[in-house]
N, C-alpha and C positions, 0 to 999 in steps of 0.2 A: 410164365409168370412165376417169380420166386416166392419163397416162403413168406417174406415180409408183406408182399402185396396180397397174398391169399389171406393172411391174418387180418389185414386191414379191411379187405372187402367183406369177409365173413362177419366181422364185428359191425361193420357199417350196416349190412343188411339186418343183422340181429336187432340193432337198436333203432333202426328205421321201422322195422316191423312192429315193435312194441307200441309206440304211440299211435301208429296207424290203426291197428286192430282195437286198441283201447278206445280210440275216438269213435270207431265204427259201432261198438256195442254199448258204449256208455249211455246213449240216448234210450236204449231199450230198458235201462234200469233207473231212469229218472235223472241222469246227469250227476249223480253223487260222486264225490271224490273217493268214496269207499270202493267204487267200481275200479278205479285206477289202482288203488292199493291192492285189491284182490287180483287184478291182472298181474301186478308185480310179484305177488306171492306165487301165483301160478307159474310165472316165468322163472322165478328163483327155484321152484321145485323142479321144473324141467331142466334148469341149468345143472342141478345136482345129478339128475339122471344122465344128462349129456356128458358131464365130467366123469361120472362113474363108468359110463360106457367107454370113454376115451382111455381111462385108466386100465380097464380090462383089456381093451384092444391093444394098447401099447405094451402091455406086460405079458399077455397070454397068447398073442397071435404073432406069427412070424412076420417080419417087416414086409415081405413081398405080398402077403395075403391081406394086410391091413387095408390097403387101398381098394381091394376087391370088396371087402365087407362094407367099408364106408361108402363106396360107390353105390352099392345096392341100397343103402339107407337114403342116400341123396336122390336116387331114382324113385324110391317110395314116396319121398316128400314131394317130388314133382308130380307123381301120380295123384296124390291127395289134392294138390293145387288144381290139377285138371278136373278132378271130381267136383270141387266147389265151383269151378268155372262152368261146368255142365249144368249145375242146379241153380246157380244164382246169376249167371251171365258174366261173371268176373272171377278170376282166381282169388282165393283167400276170403272172399266176402260170404258171410252166412246167408242162406236164403231167408226171405222175409217171413216165411212160416215159422222160423225158429224164434221169432220174437215172443211167441206164446210161452217159451221157457222162462221169460222174465216175470211171468205172473205166477210162478210156482210157489211163491211165498218164502223161499230160501234164496237170498241174494247170492251167497257163496256158491251154491250148487248150480244156479242158473248161469253165472259167469263162467264157471269151470267147464260146464257142459258145452257151451258155445265155443270157448277157446279150444277145447279138446277136439271138436269136430272140424275146426278150420285151420289152426296154425300150430297145433302141438307137434306134429312130425317135422315140418320145416324148421321150427324153432329148435327142436331137439337136435336135428342134424347140424344146424348152424352153431349151436352151443358147444358141440364137441370140437369145433375148429381150433380154438386157442390151444388147449392142451395137446391135441394130436399134432398140429403143425409144429409146435415148439418141441415136442418129443422127436419128431423127424429131423428138425433143425439141429437139435443138440446131438443126435446120433450121427447125422451126416456131416455137419460142419465142425463138430467138436468144440463148440463155443457155448458160453452161457446164453440161455434163451430168454433171460428176464427182460432184456430190452425189447424182445419181440412181444412180450406180454404188455409192455407199455404201449407199443405200436397198435396192438389190438384194441386197447382202451381208447387210443386216439381215434381209431376207426369208429368205435362206439359213440364217442363224442361227436364226430362228424355226422353220423347217422341221425343223432338227436337234433342237431342244428339244422340239417337238411330238411327234416320233416316240416317244422313250422315256418322256416324262412324261405324255402324253395318249393317244396312239393305242394303245400297247402295253397299258397297264392297262385301257382301256375297250373296245377293239375286238379281234375275232378277226383272224386273218391275212386271211381273205376280206373282212371289213369294212374293213380298211385298204386293200385293193386297190380295193374299190368306192368308198371315199372319194377315192382318187387319181383314179379315172375320172371321178367327178362334178366334182371340182376341175378336171380337164383340160378338160371340156366347157365349164365356166364361163370358164376362162382363154381358150379358143379364141374364144369370142364376144367377150370383152373385148379380146383382141389384135387381132382384125379391126376392132373399133370404133376402137381407138387408131390403127391404121394408116390408117383411112378419114378421120380428122380432116383438115381442109384444111391444106396446107402453106403457111404464110405467108412471103412473101419479105421478111424483116426485115433482111437483111444479116448478114454475119458479125460475131460479137462480136470484141473486140480480139484475143483469142488465136488466132482463126481466120485472122487476117491475117499471123501470123508465118510467116516462111519456115523451111524445115527439110527434112531428108530424110524421105521417106515411111516409111522403116524404119531402125531403129538396132539393130545386133546386141546392144548392151548392154541393150536392153529384155528380152532373154531371161534375163539372169543373175539378177536379183532374184527373179522368179517361180520359176526353177529352184531357187535356194537355199532359198526358202521351202517349196517342195514337198518337197525332200529333207529339210528339217528336220521337216516335218509327218509324213512317212511313217516316217522313222527314229525319231522320238519315239514314234510309235504302236507300232512294232516293239519298242522298249525297254519300253514299258508292258506289252505282251503277254508278252514273254519273261521279264521279271524281276519283274513285279508281279501282273498278273491278265489272262488272255486272255478278256476279257469284252467283247462288242460295245458295251455301254453306255459302257465306258471308252474304246473306240476313237473314240467320237464327241467326247470332251472335247478332244483336240488339234485336231480339225477345227473345233470351235467357236471355239477361241482363234485359229486361223489366219484364219478369216473375220472375227473381231473386229478383227484388225489392219488389214484392208482398210477396214473401216468407220471406224476411228479416223483413218486417213490421208486417205481420199478424201472424208470429210465434214469440211471444213476448220474446222468449229466446235470440233473436239476437239483436234487436234494441229496446231501451226504449225511448219513446218520452220525450223530455225535451229541455231546453233552450240551453245547450251546444251541444246536438246532432243537433238541428236545425241550430245553428251558423256554426258548422262544415260542414253540408251538403251544405248550400248556398255558403260558401266560396270555398268548393271543386268544386261545380258546376261552379262558376265563373272562377276558375283556369283551369278547364277542357276546358272551352270555349277559354281562351287565349292560352292554349296548342294546341288546334285544329287550331287556326289561324296561329300559327308558323309551325305546322306539314304539313299543306296543301301546303306550299311552298317548301317542301323537295321532292326530286325525289323518295326516297325509299317509297313504298306504305305501308310498315308495320307500320310506325309511324302514318300515316294518319288513318289507320284502327283502331289502338289502341286509337287514340285521339277521333274519332267519337264514338266508343263504350263507352269510358269514359264519354263523354258528354251525351250520351243517358242514361247511367246508373245513373249518378248523377242527371240529370234532372228528370228522372222517380222516383228516391228516394225522391226528393222534392215533386213532384206531388202526388205520392202515399202515402207519409207521411201525406200530407194534407187530403187525402182520409181516411187514417186510423184514423186521429184525429177526423174525423166526424162520426166514426162508431156508429151505433145506439144501442138501446136496442134489446134484442133477439127477441122480438115480431115483430120487423120491419125488420128482417133479410132478407127475400126474396125481400122486396121492396128496400132495400139497394143494394143488388146484382143486381137487375133489373136496378137501377140507374147507377151502375158501367158499366154494359154492354151497356146501352143507351148512356152514356157519351163517351165510347170507340167507339161506332158506329158513333156518331156525329163527333168525331175527324177523323175517317176513311173516312167519306164522304167528309169532308173538304179537306183532302189531296188527296185522291184517285180520287174523282169525281170533286170536285170544283176547285182545284188549276190548273189542266191542262186547264180548260175552262175559268177561270177568270184571272189568272196571265200570263203575257208573259215571266216572268223569275222566278227564284226559290226563292220566298219569304217565303215559308212555314217553312224552317228551322229557320231563325231568328224569325218568328212568334212563333214557338214552344218554343224558348228560352224566349221570352217575356211572354208567357202564364205560363210557369213554375215560372217565377219571380212573376207574379200576384198571383199564388197560395201561394207562400212564404209570400207575404205581407198580404194576408188574414189569413194565418196561425198565423202570429204574432198578428194580430188584435183580434183573437178569444181566445188567451191565456193570462192569467194574469201574464206573466213572468216579472221579473225585467229587467231593461234596455231595455224596448221595443223600444225606439227610436234608440238605437244602432243596435238592431236586424233588425228593419225596414230598416235602412240604408244599412245593409249587404244584405238584401233581394232585395233591389232596384238595386244592382249591376248587377245581371244577367238580370233584366228587362231592364236596360240601355244598356247592351251589345246587347240584342235582338233588341231594336230600332236602335242601331248603325248599326247592320247587315242589317236591312231593308233599312236604309238610304244609306249604301254603295252599296247594290244591285241595288237600284234605280238610282244611279249615274254611274253605269258601262256604258262605251261608246259602241255604236253599235246599230244595229237594231235586236231586239230579237223576235223570233217566237217560238211558243210552240204548241205541240200536244201530243197525248198519248205516243209517242215514244221519247220524250225528248225536250230539249230546244236548239235551234241553235242561233248563233250570226253571222250575216253577216255584213261586213263592208268593208271599202276601206281605205288604207293608201297609199298616193301618187298614183302611177300607178298600185297598186296591190289590187285585191279583195280577201277577206278572208272569209273562212267558218270555224267556230268553233262549234263543237257539244259538249255540256256540257263544259268541260274545255280542250277538245282535238282538236287540229288542224286537220281538215279533208281535207284542200286543199287551194291552192293559185292560182290565175289567173292573168296574165298580162292583163291590160286593152287594151294596144296597140296591143297585139298579143295573142289571146286566143288559138292559135294552138301550143303553147309550153307547154309540160307537166312539171310540177314543183313538189315540195315536194317529195313524196314517189314514184313518177311515171316517173322519168327521164329516159333517154335512157340507162344508166348504171344499172338501177334497174332490178330486176328479171323480172318484167312485160315488161319493155322496151326491154330487151334482148330476151324474149320469142316472142314478136311481130317480132323482126328482124329475128329470126331463122325460124319462121313459114312462113314469107313472102318471104324468099329466095326460097322456094319450091312452094308457092302458091301466085300468084300476087294479087288475090282478096280474102279477108277473110270474113268468117261469124263468128261474135264474140258475145258471151253472157257475160254479166256482172251482178253479183249479188251485188247490192249496187251502187248508183249513186255518192254520195258525191256531188262535183260540176261538175262532168263529165270530170275529168282529162284524163281518158283513151281514150276519144273520140279524143284526139289530135293525136292518132295513126291511125285514120281512113282516108281513101283516097277514091277517086271516084271509085265506083264499089264494095266497101265493104258494109257489112250489120252489124249493131250493134243493139243488143237487150238487153235493161237494165231491171233489176228486182229490184224494190224499194218498201219497205214496208211502207214508210211514204209518203203520198200524198203531205205533206208540202215540203219535200225535193225535190220531183220531180218537183213541181211548181217553185222552185227556178231556174230551168234550162229550163223548157218547159211550164210554165204557161202563164197566160194572161199578166203578168208583170214580166218576168224573170230577175233575178239578175245576173246570170252567163251566159257566152256566149260560153263555150267550146263545148257544144252539138249543139247549133245553128250554130256554125261556122264549124262543121264537114261536109265535103262533102259526107260522106257515108250516106246510108239510115239508119235512126235511129228510133226505136220504144221503148216505155216505158210501162212496165207492172207493175201495182200496186198490191202489196201483198207480202207475204213471198216468197223468191226466191225458196226455196226447194219445197214448196207446189205447186207453179205455175209450176215448171219444172215437178213435178210428174203428174200434171193434163195434161200437154201438151204431155206427153208420150202416152196418149190414142189415139192421132191422129198422132203419129209418132215422130221420133227423129228430133231435130232441126239441127243436123249435124254441130255443131260448130267446126270450126278449132281451136278456142281458147275460153275457158270458164274461166273467172276470178271470184273468190270468194273474194270480198273485204268487208266482213262484220265483220272484226276482228280488226278494228282500235281502238286505245286507250285501254280502259279497258274492252270493251265488248267482251264476249265470248259466242256466241250463240251455245251451245254444240250440238244442233240438226243438225247443218250443218257439223258435223265432224264424224258422225256415219257411220257404214258399209253401211246401207241402203241409206243414203244420197249420199255417194260416188258412189254407184251403179247407182243412178239416174243421177249423173253428167256424168259418163262414157257412159251411154246409149245415152246421147245427144251429144257426141263427134263424129265427122267424123273420118274415118280411118286416123291414124296418127295425130289426134287432140291432143291438150295439155290442161290439167287442171292446172290452176295457182291459188295458194292459198296464199293470203296476210297474213303473220304470224307475222308481227311486233307487239309485245305484251310483256307485263311484264310476262305473263305466258308462259310456254313452249308448245305452240300450235304446233310448228314445230315437236315436238316429237310425238304428237298424229297423225299428218299427216304421218310421217314416219312409225309409227306402222301400220296405215291403208294400206300404200303401201306394206309393207312386208306381211301383212296378206292376201292381195288381189292379190299378185303377180304382182305388178305394178313397173314400173321404176320411180324413184323419185330422185330429186336433189334439194338442197337448194342454192339459190343465195342471198348473202348478199352484200349490197353496203353502204359504202365502207368496204372492208375486205382485208386481205393479198392476197386472190386469185383474188379479184376484186378491185384493188387499185385506180380506177379512182376517182379523187377528186370530192367532192360534188360541183355541180355548184351553182351559186347564187340562193337563195331561195330553195335549195334542202334540203332534210332530209334523214337520214339514214333509210334503209328499209331492209326487208327480205321477200323472197317469196320461196315457194316450188312448183316446176314444176313436174307434174305427167303425165304418159301416159301408155297406153297398148302397144305402138308401140316403137320400137327401134329408130325410126326416131328422137326422142327427143335427142338422143346422138349426137347432133351437136357438133363438136370439140370445138367451141367457148364457148358453154354452159358448157361442161365438164370442160374446163380450168378454168372458173370463179366460179364454184360451190364449196361449202364448204364441202358437203358430198354427197354420192350417195347410193341409194338402188337399187339393181338390181334384176330382176325376177329370181327365182331359175330355174336351169336346162337349161338356154339359153346360148349358146356359144358366149357370148358378150366379146369382147376385148376392154378395155378402156385404155390400156397402163399402163406401170409400174408406172408412176407418179400419176396415179389416184387410185392405189390400197389402199393407206392410206385413201383416201376419202371413198372408199367402206367399209373398216373396221370401219371407224368412223360412217358411215351411219348405219351399222349393229348394232353397240352399241347403237346409239340413238334410232333406231326403237325398240330395245328390252327393253328400259328403262321404257316404259309404256305399258298398255294393250290397244289394239285396241277396240274402243267403238262399241256397237250396240245400237239400239233404246231401247231394253229391258234391257240392262245392261251397265251402264256407271257411273263412279264416278268422279266428278270433284276434289275430294280430291287427286286422283292420280296425277293430274297436280301440285297441291300445293306442294306435297312431291317430285316431280321429279327434283327439282332444277331449275336453270336458263334456259331460252331458249337456244337452241344449238348455235344460232348465237351470243350470248353474251359470250360464253365460248371461251377459247383459241382455235385458229385455228390450233394449232400444232397437228399432227396426234397422235392417242392414242398409 
C-alpha cells in the first residue's frame, strides 16, 4: 500500500474513532453537548502530542529507524486495545465500572480520565500518520506533500460520514469497536510497509530550498480561529436547535472540507478575487444566520450555522494555507496547526464555561476569522488592498456587534458545563430559560400553580389526577428539575425525589439563595439527587426499588435529546423502580419524533402506552394563561393506567399483546394508530441505536393530523 492510501486509512480510522468513543461515553455524563466538546479538546491535545512526536521523529531519528520506533508505538496501541477487550469484552470500550467516574463532580476530569484509559494511545499513534507519511513521501518522492494532506482530510471526512450513515445503522456498538480494531491491525501493517520503502535521495524540490524561520507564531492563528469557529458553531447547534450527536458531526465535516479544498490546489487558487468572494460570503452567511435563528423551522437554522462555520473556516484555513512553509519545515508547520487547534479547543471547551456567564464564543469566533482576513490582506501585495481590507473588516465588525448584543441581553445569566440559563422576572412572573428554550414560569404570588407545559390538562397533570384517585399519597420520582413546576402537584404526605444533572439548576430551587419557590412551597417531603438520572436510578437499584407511584422523565425539553434515556435498558431501570400499578410519564414535546421511539419501546417490551397532547382534538381544553402546548407518553405494566378519562383524551394507544383488554369501539382507531406509530422506528438498545432513524421518521406524532389512519 503506497503513502496515499496509508494517509487515507489512518485519517479514516482517526475520525471514525472520535464520534464512536464520544457516543459511548456521552450517556455517562448526561448526554450534554459539552461532553462532545471536551472529547474534541482531548483529541486536539493528543493531536499536538502526535504531531510533536512526528516532528521529533522525522528530524532527530535516522530514516531507517523511524519505522522501528513508530512500529513499537503502534504495537503498544494494539496492546491497549487488547487490555480493554479483556476487561470490557470489546476493544476500546470502557468497563461499566468506570461509569462511577462520571459522578466525580468534575465533568472535564471524568471525560479525560475515561478517554485516557481507552483510546489515548491508539489516537496518538494515528494522529502522527499525516506528518510522518508526508515527511517520508517528500523525502522519497521529491514532490510537494500538500496534496497528501488534502487526501488525509478526505479520509477524515469519509470516517465521519461512515460512522452515522453506515456503522450506526448496520453494526452494534461492539461490532463498531471490533471493526475499528480490525482496521487498526490492517493500518499497522500498511504503515510499517510504507515506512520500510526505500528512501531515495532525489534532492529537495524547489520549495524545500527556500529559506525561512523554522517556526512562525502566525501559524497558530488560523488553526485556532478555525477551531473556535467549529466548536462554537457546534455549541450553537446544540443549544438553539438540537442536541443530537449526528448534528455535532456536520460542522466537523465542513471544517475538514475546508482543509481539503485549500490543500488540494486543484480546487481553490489563492488570489485577490477568491479572497474577496470568501469574506463577502462569510459576511452574508452571518446575516443569513441572524435571520434564520428567528424562524421556527430548525432546518434553516442548521443550514445557516453550517454555512457560517464553512465560510469562516475557509477564511481561517485560507490564511493558514497562505503561510505554508518550505518542505524542510513541514512537520513544524503541522505541529503549529495542531497546537493552534488545541489552543482554540481549550478556549471554547475549558475556558468559556468557566470565564463567561453567557455565550460569547461564537461572536468571538466571527471576530477572530475577521482578524485572519485582515492579516491575510496585509501580507499579500494585491491591488486595491484598501478595498479588500474594508471587506475583511465587515465580518470583524459583525463579530464585535454580536459580542455587544450578547452583553446587552436582559436577565441574570448563569453557566456551567451543562449550559447557560437565564433567570428573570417580568411583572409577577419568574422565568427560566435554558439556552433559548423556555423551561418554566412561576407566579410570584402563588408558586403552587403549575404553568407552561405542566398544567392540569397536560399529560402529566392528568396522570397525577388518575393515580391520585386510587392512591391518596404518592411517591414520585422526577428526572430533571427545571424550576420545579411538578412540585405543584405535591400535597402533605407525598414524597418527591428529583434527579438533576446540573448542580447549578438544583441551586436555583434549593440552594443558599434560591430563585424559584415551587419546591420550597411544596408541602410534600422533597429530596434532590445530583447526577445523571439514569445512572443514579441504576445505582439505587442495588439497595432496592424506589417504588414510585409516578416517575416522570422531563429531560427532553427544547432541542435536547439524551438518547441514553430512551433505550431498552433504561426503560427496564425505570420499570424496576415503579410500584405495582405505577405509571412512567415521558415528556416528549420536541421537534424530533421522540414519541415514536417511546411507542416502539412500549411495543417491544409489552407495555401499555398512550400519548396525551394538550391541546388536541381529543383533549380540547383551552390553554390557560401562561400555558404552553405539550405532549406526554404514559406507560405502565399494569392495566390500571386504562383510566377512562385518560383513554378518552389520549391521541393513540399501544396495548400489550395477548391481554383481553377492552377499550371500547371509539378507541380502536387510537389502537391502530398507536400500532402504526410504534412500528415506524426501531426500538433502541444501548448497544444499537441510530439517531438518524428519528430524523427520517417524519414529524412527531402529536404534530400529525389526529384523524385515525
